[in-house]
C-alpha positions, 0 to 999 in steps of 0.5 A: 479600532484601526490605526494608520501608520506611516509606510516606513514604520511597517515591519520588514516582513510586510514591506517585502510582502507588499512589494512582491505581491501587490501592485502600486495601485493596490497599495494606494487603495489599502495604504498601510492600514493595520488592524489594531490588535496590540500585537506589540503587547505594549499598550497597557492603559489601565496599568495592570501590567498586562497588555490591553485586549489580551486575556490574562491566563495561567501559564502566560507572562509578560517579559521585559527586555533590557531595551524596554521591549516587552513580549509574551511568553507561554510556558509549559506547566503540566501534561495535557494543559492548553494555554491559550490567549484569545482575541476577537477582531471584528471584520469590516465589510470592506475587508476580504483578505488579510496578511498576518505576521509575527515574531516568535521564539521557542525552546524545547517544544515537544509535541503531545499525544496528537500531531497538533499538540504543539505551539501554534496560532489558531485563526477562526472565522466566526459568523454573527452568532459566534459559530466557527465558519472556517479556520485557515492553516495555523502557523505552528512551532516545534522543537527549538528556534534559532533565536527570533523568527518571523512567520507570515501567512495570508488568507481570504475572509469567508463571505459570512464572517463577522469576526476573526478569533486569534488564539496564541496557544501552547497546545497540550505539549510535553514541554517547552516555552513559546514567545510572541512579539510584533503581531501584525494583521493587515487587510489586503486585496482579495483578487491577487491572493485568489490568483496566488492560491489558484497558481499554488493549487495547480502547482501542487496538483501537478506535483501530486500527479508526478509523484503518483506516477512514480508509485509502482506495485511492490507485490504483484497479484497472483493468478486468480487460480492461485488465490484463495476462493471467494467465501460465501455465507450459507446459513451461519457458516462460511463456504469456499467455492468447493462447498467446504466450511471455512473458519477464519482465525487470525489477527490484526496488523495495525499502523496504517490507521495512524501512519500512511506508510505503515510499520512493518506491514509485509513482514508482519503479515508473513510472520503472522501467517508463516510463524503464527498460523493465522489464516486471516489478516485484519488490516485497519486503514484510514479514509483520510490517508486513502485520499492523501490528506494525511501528514506528509502525503504529497501524492494524493494517496497513491502510495497508500492505496498501492500499499493496501493493495500490495498487502491484499496481494501478499495475503492472497499469495500466502493463501490467506484472507485479508479483512479491509477494516475501515477503522473508525468509531462513531457514525459514518459520514459521506467521506466513508461512503466515498471510501468504500466506493473507491476501495471496493472498485479497486479490490473487488477482483481479489477474492481474498479480500473481505470488506469490514465497513466500519470498525465501531458504530455508536448509534443511539437509534437502531433504525439509523444504524440499519439504514446507514449500514444498508446504504454502505452495503449498497455502495459497495455492491454498486461497484460490482463487488461481491466480496464478503462484507463484515458489519459491526453489530453494535448491540447484540440483543437488538441484532438478535431481535432483528434477526429473529424477526427476519428484518436483518440487513439484505444482500441479494447481490453479494456473497453475504453479510457477517456480523461482528463484535469486539470481545474484551474482558470488560464486555464478555457479558455479551457472550450469551447473545453472541452465542444465540446469534451464531446459531442463525448467522456467522459471527466474526469477533474482529477484535479480541483482546485481554488486559494490557501489560500495564495491569499488574495482575494481567498475566494471571488474569489473562490466562484465565480469561484467554482459556475461557474466551478461546474455549467459547470461540471454538465451541460456537465455531466463531471467526476471530482476529486478535488484537494486536500484532504490534509491540506498541499498540495495546493489548500487544501480542508482541514483545518487540519487532523480533515477533516474540509473543508477549507474556501477558497476551501473545502467548495465548493467541499464538497457542490458540492459532496453532491449536485451531490450525491443527484441529482444522488439518485433522 
């Protein structure tokens, strides 16, 4: 249902919006028509004490002020709880864009585990079958407001949209209350909004290009003769250009997969090489940050891409190798192939760089894994990059059968393929199949970790398991990178940013790296 209200009764926010963005002719066309959503929460036709059209949910309550005004309150009750009120609004065929406004007041909203775990208003455009088509950017609420504030937004209606779902949510926060009043949804002409979007996009692009132009290398690439030589697969070994066998043992330096500016990246690489004796650094990265779509990125990803290249240059200058790890779990999508087309093009001249195409593949069909991984290889090779490539093997027994049948992945244009596994205490039953594969192909344990410090028996259990794991790795001459060179990512090798090894895991990794390095020198 819709209702017509007099122009002078519209909220100040809407008056300002209409006056500043819509011509007088347009105003006459749409004249103050407001979509009925009971945004004041005052209509209660059945007298049950709850506003019509809004569901009654746990964690939500109505509050009445002394002046008789009522508003909606969402209150934190327990961790990881989603408190959400949904309302579905039919979209007439002549509505092509909307203006939305509301008043909100909030106190001590602490975000949960993810960036989007806060207070917010979620908009979902749905098709005739109730399937989501798109979601405009949500107004969100964090920390504490200075009294009541007004939030405004505007968005276009997708062509196939039949309804708009409005969700008022306190989304898995750690604490807080969120109050709403005076929600307003108004149809507006689409053409002026399309023009405003075009102008804003052009302005953002110009600003992005300006910021990108300011990004400069922090670490210059050493001369090619001062870099470690490109590695190449020969049978089940890795050889350098002199034909010498190279065994890679190192660790993962994380954070670029969860924050675009990284955390202590250069210091960690130098410490890992100079103090912990690593000869390979695994650098997990994000395709989202690479293209500049992460939080707070305003340069199209230029600074992030340069930071990754700087890390590769630092590794090369320290005479060690760097694994560029696209740190995703699941099944690759087009975005991941695009990432490798760009990353391989950018880093192909650095012989110290090794490409790990996908952290953890989770296919149900082996043939699909083989097809997608082969395509990933071909995308990289199409750039002219010959760098060594690491592929997650997913299933040791299945891979072994494929290798024995001479039906493994093919790499006629590059330096070869290394198959990777992760090794933790809960999956060490795969050691047997890994050992058999290692007699045919080089194997890289790209993640090696023990029990976390939260486990009360971790220290005693980890010593036993570490002795077993490192002995097995040496016996089978496998390459490995331990997880994780960060004090907060579990299982952590560090007790803090002073780089002292943790007692439950770091001491065993540091000792294994030192022992391996001494054996190689002998």
